[in-house]
N, C-alpha and C positions, 0 to 999 in steps of 0.2 A: 536258711534255717527252717526246719519243719515245725509243725504245730507243737510237738512234744518238746523240742528244744526251746521253742519260744516260751512255752509255759515255764520250763525249767529256768530260763534266763531271767524273765521279768515277773513271773508269777501270774496265776490265772486271774487274779483280781485286776491287776493293771491291764491285762490283755482284754478282758471283757469290757472294761471301761473305755479303753481306746477304741475297741471295735464299735461301741455305741456312738462315740464321737465321729468315727469314720462314716458310719451309716447315716447319722444326722447331717454331717457335712455334705454328703453327696445328695441325699434325698430329703433331709429335714423331717421333723424338727429335732432339736437336741434332746437326748435322753438324760434330762437333769437328774432323774432318780439314780441312774447308774453313777454319775459323777458324785452326787451327794452321798450315796452309799459307800463309795470307795473312800471318800474323805473321812467319813465317820469311822470306818473300820481302822484306817491308818492312824487317825488322831487318837483313837482309843488305845492303841498300842503304846502311846507315849503319855498316857494318863489324862487325856482331855476327852471327856465323854460328851458327845453331842448326838442327839437323835438324828438318824439319817433323813427323816422326812423334813426336819427343820433345815438341814443343810441343803437338801434338794430344793426346797422352796426358795432359799436365798440364791442358789445357783440359777434357778429359773428366773427369778426376779432380775438378776443382774445381766444374764446372758440372753434372756428372751428365747426365741426359737432359732437363734443363729449359733450353730455348733462351734464355728470358728471363734466366736466371742468367748469361749471358755478360756482361751489364752489371755484374755484381757482381765480375767478375774484376779490376776496377781498384780495389777497396777496398784501402787501403794495406797492410793485413796480408796479404791474399791475394796481392797483386802481389809483395810482398817474399818471401812463401813460395815462389811460383813461381820467382822469380829465384834464390833460394838453392838450390832443387832442381836447376834447370838448370845453374847454375854448378858445382855439385858433380859432376854427371854428365858435364859437358863440360870440366871443369878450366879454366873461364874465370873472370875476375874478376867478383865478384858485382855490383859497381857498374856495370860495363860492360853486363852482362846486364840489370840493372834499367833502365839508360838506354835500351837497345834496346827493351825491353818497353814503356816509356812511349811511345817514338816510334811503335811499331807500333800500340798500342791507341789512341793519339790519332788516327792516320790512320783506323783502323777506326771510331772513334766519330764523327768528323766526316763520313766517307763514309756511314755508316749513317743519320745524321740527314737527309742529302740524299735518299738512296734511299727511306727509309721515308716521307718526306714526299711523294715522287712516287707511290709505290705506293698510298697510301691512296685508296680510292674509284675506282681505275683497274684494273678486272679485266683488260682487254685487255693493259695494260702488264705486269701481274703474270704473265700467261700467257707473254708474250714473254721476260721476264727468266728465268722458270723454265726455259723451253725452252733458252735460251742457257746456263743453268747446268747443263744436262744432267739435269734432273729428269725422271722418267718421265712420260709422258702421263697415266697413271692418277693419279699424285699431283697433277699440275696440275689435272686434272678435279675431284679431291676439293677442292682449294683454292677453285676457282671455284664449286663446288656449295655449299660451306660458307662463302660470302662473308662472312656476318655474323661467324662465328668468326674468319676471317682478319683482318677489320678490328679486332676486339677484340685479337687478338694483336699486330697492328701498333701499336695504341694503347699496349699494355702495354710494348712495346720502346721506343717513342718516349718514353713517360713516364719510363723508367729511364735514358735517355741523359744527362739532366742530372746524375743521381747519378753516372754513369760519369765525366763530366767533372770533377765535384767530387772524386771519388776520385783522379783523375790529378793535379789541382791540389795536393791535400794531399801526395801522394807526391812530387811535384816539389819542393815547399817543404822537406820533410824530407830529401830526397835531395841537393839541390843544395848545401847548406852544406858537407858533407864533400867532395863531388865537385869543388867549385871551390876547395878549399883551396890557397892560393898556393904552398905547398911541394910540392904534388902536381900543380900545373897544368902540363900539357904542351900542345903544339899539337893533338894528337889529342883531348884532353879539351876544349880550347877549341872545336874544331870541333863536337863532340857537344853541348856546352852551347849553342852558337849554333843548332844544329838544333832542340833542344828549346825554347829560348826563343822563336825565331821562330815555330815551329809553334804554340806555346801562345798567342801573341798574334794571329797572323793567322788560324789555324784555329778556335780556341776562341771560343765565343759570349760569354764573360764580358768580353772586351775590346772587343766591338762593332765590329770592323773590317768584318765582313760582306762580305768579298771572295769573289766567286764567279768562279773562273777561266773557267768555261764561258760567262759573260756578258761577260767583258772584251773590249773592242774595241781592238786594237792601235793605238797612236799612233806610227806609223813615224818621223815626224820627231823627236818628243821622245825616243823610245827610241834613235834614232841618236845623239843628243847624249849620252845616258847611256852608251852603249857607248864613245864617245870618252873620256868621263870615266874609265871603268874602265881603258881602255887607258893613260891618262896617270897613273893612280894611282901615287904614290910618286916621280914625276918632277917634281913642281911643288908650290909652297907652297899652291896653290889646291885644298885638300882638302875643301871644302864645296860640295855640289851643292844649289842652292836651287831649289825647286819652288814657284812662286806660281800663284795662280788664285783666282777668286771661288768662292762657295759652289756646290756641286753640279756642278762641271765635271770631277770625277774625279781629284782629287789623291790621295786615299787609295788608290784602286784602282791608280793608276799607281805609287804607292810600293810597294804590295804586290807588283805584278807585277815591278818592278825588283829588289826584295829577293829574289824567287824567281830572277831571272836571275843575281844575284850568287851566290846559294847554288848554283845549277847549275854555276857555275865553280869550285865546291869552295873557296869563300872563306868564312871565318867571317862570318856576317851576322846582325845583331840588328835587331829591329823594336820600336820604343817608341811606343805611342799616348800622346802627351804629356798628353792629358786625364787620364790615370791617373798622371802624374808620372814623372820620370826614375828614381824608386826602383824601378819595375818592372824596370829593368835593373841598376842599381847594387847593389841588394840581392842579386842573384844571386851577385855576387862579394864581398859583404860590404864594399863600399866606399861612400863617401857622395857622390861627385861624379864627373863625367866625367873631369877631369884625373887623379884617383886611379885610375880604371879604365884610362885610357890608359897610365899609368905601370906598371900591373900587366901588361897584355897586350903592351905594346910590345916588351920583350925577347924574349918568346916568338915573336912574329911575325918579328922581325928574324932570330932564330936559324933559323927555318924558311924564311925568304925568302918569306913570304906576306903578304897584305894583308887587313885586316878592314874591313867596311862597317857603319856604325851608322845606321839609318833613324830619324829623329825626326819623327813625323807630328803635325801640328796645333799649331804653336807658338801660334797665336792662341787656343787653348782653355785656356791656362794663366793663372794669376793673375799680375798684373804683376810682383810681387816675384820669383816663380819664373822669369819670362821673363828678367829681368836676370841671374839666376844662371846660367841655361842659356847665354845668349849670351856672358856673361863667361867661362864655362867653355870654350866653343868657341874663343874668342880665345886662351886660354892653353893649350889641349890640343893643342899642335903635335906632329905625328908624321908621319914618312914612311910609316908602316905602317898608319895608321888614317884612313879617310875618313868624312865625315858627309854624310848626305842629309837635308835638312830641308824640310818643307812648311809653308806659311802662306797665309792669305788675303791676296790682293794689297792690299786696302784697309787691312788691319791693318799690313802691312809698310810702307805709305806713311804711315799716320796715327797708329797706336798709339804713344804717347810712349815707353813702355818698350822697344818693339821698335825704334823709329827710333834711339834712343840706342845700343842694343846692336848694331844692324846696322852702325853706323859703326865699331864695334870689329872687325868681322869682314869688312868689305867687300873687303879686299885678299886674303882667303883664299877668296872665292867663285869657283867655276868660271864663267868668263865666256862666255856665248853672245851675241854682239853683236846678232843678230837679235831674240832675246827681250828683250835690254836696251833696244833701240830702241823696241819696242812698249810696254815698261814705262814709258818716259819719259812717255807720255801719261797714265799713272796716278799721276804724281808720285813715281815710284820712281827714286832716284838711286844705287842700288847695282848692281853686276853682278847679272844674273839668269841662271840656267842653263836653266830651262824655265818658260814662261808658258802654263799650260793654257788652252785655248780650247774653243769649241764644236766638235762633230764636223764634219769635212769631208763633202761629199756622199757620198764613197766610204765613210767611216767610218759615216755615218748609215745607209747601205744595209746594211752589215754588221750594225750594231746591230739594225736592224729584223728581220733574219733570226734573229739570236740570241735576241731577245726574243719572236719569234713575232708581230710586228705585221704585218698585211696591207699590201700596197702601196697599196691603195685606202683612203686616209685623207682626212679633210676637208682641203681645200686650205689653209685658214688654220691648220691644226694642223701641217702639214708643216714649216714653218720652225722651229717650237718644238721639234720632235723632235731638232734638232741639239744641244739642251742635254741632256746625259746624264741629269740628274735627271728631266726631263720624259719622256724616253724610258722610263725605268723606271716612273714613275708611270702613264704611258699604258698600258704593258703590263699593269700590275696592274689598271687600270680595265678594259681589254679582257678580261682573264681573268675578272673578276668580272661584267661586264655583257654582254660579247659584241659591243660596238660601241665606236667612238671618238668622243668629244664634240668638236664644233667650238667654238673659242674664242668664236664668236658665238652659242652656244646657252646656255640656262639651265643645262644639265647641267654645263657647264664650270666653273661656280662651285663645284660640289662638288669637282671635281678641284683647283681653284685654292685654295680657302679651307678645304676640309674640310666635307663635308655630313653630314646625319644618318646616312647609311648608310656613308659613306666618310671615316673619320677621318684617312686618309693624304692629304696634300695638298702642293701646291707651297709654300704658306706654311710648313708644318711642316718640309718637307725643307730649306728655306732658313733655318730658324731664326727665321722671323717668327712669333712667338707673341704675347707681350704688346706687341711693336712695332707690331702692326696699328693700334692706336689712333693712334700718331704718323703712320703711313702714310696712313690715311684722312683725318686732319686736313690733311695736306699735299695730298692729291688734292683735297679740298674747296676749299682755298685756291686751287689752280690753276684749278679750275672757275670759282670766283668771279672770278678775274682774267682768265679767257679768254685766257691766254697760254701759249705752249709751254713757257716756263721762267720761274723766279722767281729773283731775286738771293738769294744764300745767307742774307742777313740778314732775308729776309722769310718764310722757311719756319718753321712752328711747331715746330721741333725744334732742340735745341742741337747745333751741328756737332761739339762735342767729346764728345757722348754715345755710349754703346754702341749705342743705338737707331739713330742716324744711320749709324754704321759698318755695322751689320747690313743696313740698307735699301740702302745703296750697294753693299755687297758682294753682295747678293742680285740686283742688277740692276734692282730695282723703281724706284730713284731713280738718275738718271744725273747725274754731276757733270762740269761743263765749266769749264776755267780758260783764260781768254785775257786779252788786254790790257784788256778792259773790266772784267773781274772774274770772280767765281765764280758760276755759275748752276746751278740744279737743275731737272731735267725728269723726266718719267715715261717708263718703258720703253714705246716705241711698240707693241710686240707685246702688251702687257698693258693697253692703254688701256681696252678694253671691260670686262673683268672688274673692273678697278680702279674705273672709273666706276660700274659696277653695284653693287658692294659698298658704295661710299661712299654712294650714294643709298639703298640698302636699309637701312642702319643707322638711317635716320630713318623706318622704315616706320610708326611710330605717329604721324607728323606729315604727313598727306597734303598740306597746303599747301606744306610745305618740299620734299617730293618733287617736286611739280609745278614749283616754281620752279627746282629744280636741273635737272630734265629739260629745261625750256625753255631754260635757260642752256647746257646741253650741245648741244642741237639748233641753237641760233643760232650756236654757235662751231664745232662739228664735226657737221654734219648727218648724215653717213653713220653715224658712231659713235652719234650721238644716237638715231637710229631703232632701232638694234639694242639699245641700253640700255633704251629705252622698252619694247620688246617683252619683254626679259628681266625687267624690273621688274614689268611687268603679269603675266607668267606666274608670278612668285613670289608676288605679292600675291593674285592670283586665278587659281590654276592650273587649266588646262583638262584636264590629264591628270597622272597620277602620274609622278614622275621614276623612271627605271629603278632597281630595287633587286635584280634577279635577272638571270641570264644570259639574253640575248635570242637568238633564232635568228640565225644568221649571214646576211649579205646573200647573195642568190641568186647574184650574179655573182662572188662571192669565195669562195675556199677558204682560210679562215684557218688559218695554222699555229698549232699549240698553243704558247702562250708558256711560257717557263720560269717556273714559279711558285715555284721553290725559295726564292729570296730573299724572296718575299712571304709564303708560308705558314709558313716555318720559325719566324719570330717577327716579327710586325709591329712589336711594341714596340721591337725592336732598330733598325729602320730609321727609324721616324718618331716615336719618343718614346712617351709613356705610352699604354697601351691603354685608352682612355676610352670606356665605353659611352655612347652618345648616343641619345636617343629621337627618333623622327621629328618633324620640325617643318617649317615652311614656308620657312625661310631657312637659308643656310649657318651653320655654327657661328660663334658670336660676334656674330650679328646679331639675337638676340632682344632685346626691350625691356630697357633697363638703367636703373639709377637716374640721377638728375640728374648730369651730368658735373661733375667737380671742377676742370676747366680747360676753357677754350673749345675746343669741337670735339672733346673727348675724352670717352670713356666708360670707366667702370671695367672692367677686364678680367675680374675675377671678383668674386663676392659670396659671402656665407656661405649661399647658398641650399641648397647640398647638405648636408643635416643629417647629422651623424655623432654617433651616440649613444655616449657613454662617461661613466660616472658614478663610476668608481673608477680608481686608478692602474693596476691590472692591465689594465683595458680600454684605457686610454691606451697601455700597453705593446703591446697587440695592434695598435693602429693603427700604431705605430712599427715593429713587426715587418713589417707589410705594406709600409711604405716602404723597409725594408731590402731588399726584393725589387724595388725600383723599377728600371726600365731604365737610369736615369742614375746613373753611379757617384758623382757629387757628392751626390745625394740620399741614396744608400745610406750614404755616409760621415757625413753630417749626422744621419741617422736613428740611426746607431750612437751618436753623441754624445748625441742626445736620449734614447735608450733607457738610456744610462748614467746620465743625470740622473733618469730616471723610476724605474728599477729599485729604488733604495733606499726608495721610497715604497710598494712592493708589500708587503703584509702578511706573507706567508710568506717567511722567510729563504731557504729552499732555492729557492723560485721566483725570487727576485732573482738568485741566481747562475746558475740554469738559463737565464735570459733571455740571458745574455751569453756563457756558455761555448762554445756552438756557433760563435760568431763568431770565436773564436781559430783556427779552421781555415779561415777565408775566404781565397780566393786573393789578395784585395786587402790589401796590407800596411797601408794606412791604416785599413781597417776593423778589422784586428786590433789596431792601435795604439789606435784608439778604444775597442775592447772592453777592452784592458788598462787604459786610463784609467777606463772605466766600472766595472771590477772594483775599482779603488781606492775609488771612491765607495761601491760596494756593501759592500766589506769594512769601510769606515769605519762602516757602519750595523750591523755584526754585533756580537754580544756578545764574541766571541773574535777579537781582532786577529791572533792567531797564524795563523788560517785565511787571512787576507788575505795574509800573507807566504808561506804555503804555496802559494797560488794564483799569486802574482806572481813569486816568485823564479825558477822555471824559465824564465819568459819573458825574463829578463835575458840569456839565451844565444840568443835568437831570431836568425834570419838577418837581419832588418830592424832597422836602428838605431833607427827611431822606436818600434818595439815595445819594444826593450830600454830605451830612455830612459823611456818611460811606466811600464814595469814597475818600473824602479829608483826612480822617483819614489815609487811606492806603497810599496816596501819601505823606503825611507828614512823616509817619513812614519810608517809603522806602528812602525818600530824606535824612533823618537823618542817615540812615544806609549805604548809598552808600560809596564805597571806594573812588570814585571820588568826593572829597568834594565840589569842585566848582560847579559841575553839580548838586549835591544834594542840595546845598544852593540855586541854581536858582529855583529848584522846590519848596523848602520851602518858599522862598520869594514870589513866584507867588501865592501860596496858602494862606499865611498869609496876603497878600495884596489884596486878591480877593474882588470883590465888593459885594459878597454875605456873609452875617453874618454866615450862617450855614456852609459854606465852611471854613471860618476862624476858627469857633469853632471846627470842626472836625479835621482840620489840626493841630491846636494848641495841642490838646490831642495826636494826632499821633506823632508829633514832640517830645513832652515830653517823650513819651514812648520809642521812638527810640533813643533818646539822653541819656538815662540812661546808655548805654554802651559806650558812646562817651568819649574819653580821655579828651578833653577840649570842653565843651558845651557852652563856654562863648558867642560865636557868636549867637547861638540859643537863649540863655537867653536874649541877647540884643534885639532880634526880638520879643520875647514874652512879655517883660515888657511893651512896649507901648500898647499892646492889653488889658492890665488891665483897660485902660480908653476908650476902644472901645465903640461906640454908641450902640452896639448890646449886649444884656444881655448874650446870649449863647456864644458869642465870648469871653466876659470877663471871663465867667465861664471856658471855654476851656483853656484860657491862664493861669488862676490860677491853674487848674489841671495840665497842662503841666509843669509849674514851680515847682509845688509840687513834681511831679514825678522826675524831674531833681534834685531837692534839696535832695531827699532821697538818691541819688547816690553820692552826694558831702559831704564834711565835714560840721559839724554844722556851722551855721552862714553865709552861702553862700549868694551871691547876689540874687540867685533864691528864697531863703526862706524869705528874709528880709521883703518884703511888705505883706506877706501872713498873718502874725499874726493879724495885725489891721483889715485886710479885713475880716477875719473869724468872728470877733466879731462885726464889725461896718459896714461891706459892705452891699450891697443890691442885692437880687436875686441870680443868679447862681454863682456869684463871691464868695459868702460866701460858697456855696456848694463845689466848686472846691478847695478853700483854706483849708477848713476843711479836705477834703479827702487827699490832698497833704501833709499837716502837720502831719496828723495821720500816714501816711506811713513813713514819715521821722522820726517820733518818734521811730518807730520800729528799723530802721537802726541806729539811733543815741543813742538809749537807753534813750530817754527823755520822756518816756511814762507817768511818774508821772505828769510832768508839763502840758502835753496835756490833760490828764484826768481832772486835776484841772481846766484848762482853758475852756474846752468844756462842763463840767457838767452843768453850768448855762444855756447853750444853749438848754438843754433838755426841758426847759420850754419856749422856744422862741415862738412868735406868729405865725411864719411860720412853717407849718407842714413839708415842705421840709428841713428846717434847723434842726428841731427836729429829723427827720428821719436820715439825714446825720450824725448828732452828735452821734446818737446811733451806727452807723457803725464805726465812727471815734474813739469813746471811746472803743469800742470792740477791734479794732485793737491796739490802744495804750496800753490798759490793758494787752494785751498778752505779752508785753515786760517787765511787772513788775515782780519783784522777791519776794517781801515781801507778804506773804499770806494775811496780814491785808489790804494792798493796793488793792490787787486783789478783796478781799471780798467787799471792799468799792465801787469799780467800779461796781461790780455786783449788789450791793445794789442800786446804783444810776440808773442803767439801768432797774431794775426789775419793778418799777412803770410804766414805759412806755409800758409795756405789756398790760396795761389797757387804753392806750391813746384813745381818741375819734376817731382818724384817723387810718384807717386800715393800711395805709402805714407806720405809725410810729410804730404800734404794730409789724408789720412784721420786720421792721428794728431793733427794740429792740431784737426780737428773733434771728435775724441773728447775731447781735453784740454779744449777749450772747453765741450763738452757736460757734462763732469764738473763744471767750475766752475759752469755754469748750474744743475746739479742741486742745488747748495748755496746758491744765491742766494735772496733773497726772491722771492715769487711773481711780482711784476710784472717785476723785472729778469730773472728766469729766463726768462719768456716772451719778453721782448725779445731776449735773446741767442739763444735757440733759433730764434726767427722769423728773425733776421738770417742764421743759418746755413742755414735752409731757403730763403732768398731767393737763395742762391748758385746759380750755373749748373752747377757741377761735381757730377755725380751721386754721387760717392763722399762728398763733403762733406755733401750733403743726406741721404744714407743714414745717415751717422754722427749727424747731427742728429736723425734719427728715433729712433735708439737713445738719444740724449740725453733725448728725451721719456719714454722708458721708464724711464731712470734717475731722472728727476725724479719720476715717478709713484710710485716706491717710497717716497717720503717721506710720502705721504699715506695715510690709512686707506681713503679711497674714491678710486680712480684713474679714475673714470668720465670726468672731463673730459679727461684725457690720452689715454685710450683712444679717445674720440670724435675727437680730433684725428688720432690715428694711423690710425683707421679710414678717414678721408677720404684719407689718403695712400696707401691701398691702391689708389686709382684714379689714382695719379700716372703720368705718361707713361714714367718710367724704371723698369726692373725692379729696379735696385739700391735705389732709394728704396722701392719696394714691399716688397722683402725686408727693408730696414732697419725699415720700419714694423711688419712682422710680429715682428721681434726685439724692438722696443720694446713691442709688445703683450704678448709673452711675459713681459718684465720687469714690466710693469704688472700683468699677470694674477696675479703672485705674491701680490698683495694681495687677490685674489678667492678666496673660500673654496670655492665650488661648482665641482666638477670639470667638470661639463657646460658651465657657462658659459665656463670657460677654453677648452674644446675648441671651442665654437661661435665664439669670437673668431677662431680661426685655421683653421676648417674650410674656408673658401673657398680658402685657400692650399694646403691638402692636396689639394684637388680640381683645382688649377690645371694647365693643360697645360704651363706653363713650368717646367722643372726648377729654375731659379734660385729661383722662388717656392716650389716644393715643398720645396726645401732649407731656405729660411728658416722655413717652417711646421714642418718636422720639428724644427728646433732650438727654435723658439718653444714648441712643445708640451712638450718636456722641461723647458725653463726655467720654464714657467708653474707646474709642480708643485714648484718648488724654493723655498728661502729664500735671499734675496740678501744679500750683504755687499759694498758698493761699493768701499771703499778697498783692502782686501787682495785682493778679487776682481779688481779692475782690474789689480793687479800680477801676480796669478796668470795672468790672461788674456793679459797682455802677454808673459809667459814662454812661453806656449803658441805664440805667433805665430812662424811660421817652422819650427816642429817638428810642425805638424799641417797637414792640407789645408785648414783653415778660413781665411777671410779675416780681416783685422785686426778688423773690428767683430764678427765671429762669435766670434773668440777671446775678446774682451773680455767679451761677454755670457756665454759658457760659463764663464769664470773667476768672474764675479760670481755665477753661479748655483751654483757648486760649492764655493766657499770654506768656507762654514760646515759643510757636510757633511764635507768632508775634514778640517777642524780638530777638529770636535766629534762627528761621527757622528750629527748630528740635522738 
């Protein structure tokens, strides 16, 4: 990027300030005036006026003459100290000054990251920037003369920028709780909160938006529709702006750009990456749902006569249960002062069952663009659509080529592909790295397409085609064999209901066509050559098969066949090395320098895990693999990558690496895995030290996981008081999930304390807390801890009134707590009495808690027959939560039955729920049946689990995999079950592979050797697919635990919906943590 482009991208102000820091870092001292002046100007834009000299003085005071220390100015204590001093000197409100400082430093941190990345290794650009910044020629000459020292200084500042962002995140979390207090919330504060929240999600790297304004190509038609939506805001019921489009067409960047446009109109604007969950917004205001947020801000907006915009990006990236809650919330959050802008993949909007049902609830509130709606009809979309993202127009493509620095002279067959934004970006990265652009008809294009030995970023990874490649190649091979342009839907080797099919259609690799004849599937014509080539090359160890496939392609499509033949020959017997370094530019072309900011800043943010790959002869994924587990499919990963860990501490080290994973879901699962592993670490202080740093993580779900992990760790300590000391402060956290998990631990330890009076005082304070989530968490913890109490009558007396609590979750927690206690008491206890009627006639969470508690009690009391009979009618309840919980409850109760006919009857009642319209109910039915299977004689157990694996629904098959793990815990030697599960690691569906990993984790609890446990899941840890890495992280922690199925299932079920984990993940986490929480062993 040249000087002009750099100014355009980050602004002259940021550039000058960064240049001053660079100059000082290399030659000293720090130019405090430049930093202070920048902060003053930026803070002024958000209404916080501070004299630049005063800010410069404070910067100088804190950083001294050490430029690299500027990154330490955002440490929470330092930032607060600066704010206090400035507020006192200027007679301004401390909170307003601190808000302005956060905004200013976040702008500086984001801009410096871009600038420093550009200046590294570019002495000419350094000289131009310094000259523009007014640096003396002598100083510029010194910097260029001492180039090595300058580079080291740049690296030092870059290294510290992450810490700078972390400090800002911690400050924001601590600051926002008081600043957003409902009693103090004004329109000005709401505006400031929106600026900080949007800046944090769109600018900060931790949320992975990766929006680069300098690279954005305006979409004039789509932006015009959004402008009309803004103009109509508040005058129509249609307050939802729906942005649809398939993968890689620019939905997120469009959303980021439009959020900036709304913010420029001085309207409160919030941006939520839904992959992180809605809590990243609701927790800011200490509310739990979108309707509660609207109720809070609506009066403020009405009084000010203003309008707010909430951007919800990536609906398709959420768990199905959360999708239903989000869409249900949008249908009930009606307001004339709040509008929502939501984005989703078009294929998911048309086919994801959770989305389709929820979309029907909001279709009358969607802003209708008839032209987009008409185009969407061909995609089977029957709701209004506001914007349907498409490929670049010719004019937009030309502009994008200029912005990305791609020369006009490109291979003719590549030009049409550059209309796809993701290929434009990938091609620019390739051009920056290699110096030329690959033709889709060349062997080099396979590296760009599928990821080669030197180029791990690829079309496949950008489109989310990771483990789905197996299914794609199998489909291509089937089409080659048939020599037909398309195949009927029922002839392709992929389940049309699977996530793999949805991903491949959304990516454009597979094209679906529906007409009067039926539904057919064909391949993307632009990608025929690379798809054919990759499908042939996956059989490179079988020359005769390659020959047959090539002959088949040539006889069907001669032109494509000749190209594929040449590419395959080049890969198998290369005549020359593929390019791995920048080549000299073509003589007749003066290539523009492409913007590499988005590439060099963090490849892992854009394309997933940064995986080192050794040179090899074929693209990634085409090396010889073991025997396929299904026709035409090969396992996506094996345990070939050896990971050495022989102690729990070394396992903890692996999980800590996964906590730094680029994918937020992997990081969250790794936190849970670390919580399960930490109690096994020998040194007590080390156990705690593993989790304490995570309490400052910007992601609330990681902090909630850390709070839960601390409950496990504290259970393993000699002194339970320390556990309460650690967790009690967290019951006042900004995020409800953290408060609930912490309260669970405090309630648990209070009921387990030897000093009963002290324990009861903690219990009473938690159960009487003014926050409903604290009461809910504490009630469940008290119930679990009181199961081993000689006389829990005092606790029961405290829990009974909570059954009438005003808060639904608190009522549910009380019912669960009473059920847990009832299971440890004789039949007919006071704890159990009220639960029977509540299970059948109650409302909301109280029914869920009652069903779970009574089901557990039935196992202990031998009353399974009565519970199965009582709860079977609930399988048809209108509430999907009740249906799902009943599936689990009946599964537990049926495991206590002795008569084969009764067991078969319970199985027969649960089986139809495998076809329920709700994914969560189907999963629950599979888990319930899996639990029954785990208690059956070996032959019947295998038959039932095999019948579940034979289902087509991937969530059912995934839960069946977990069932094999449950069954394995019954045997001393789990080798047989682990062998079955290991084969499932090659299944075509990623959810099944993840379920197999979870099952292996459960089965591995019976294996004594730590290294063996690790090797069982090491392939999953090394997988490029984040879903698989997530499963491996959990499985690793589970493998070091001791399992308890019945109580653990109940505990896991209570986690579901209050953690970011899926249903099956919650169950295995509960099973693996129950004994540790109850006994500390």
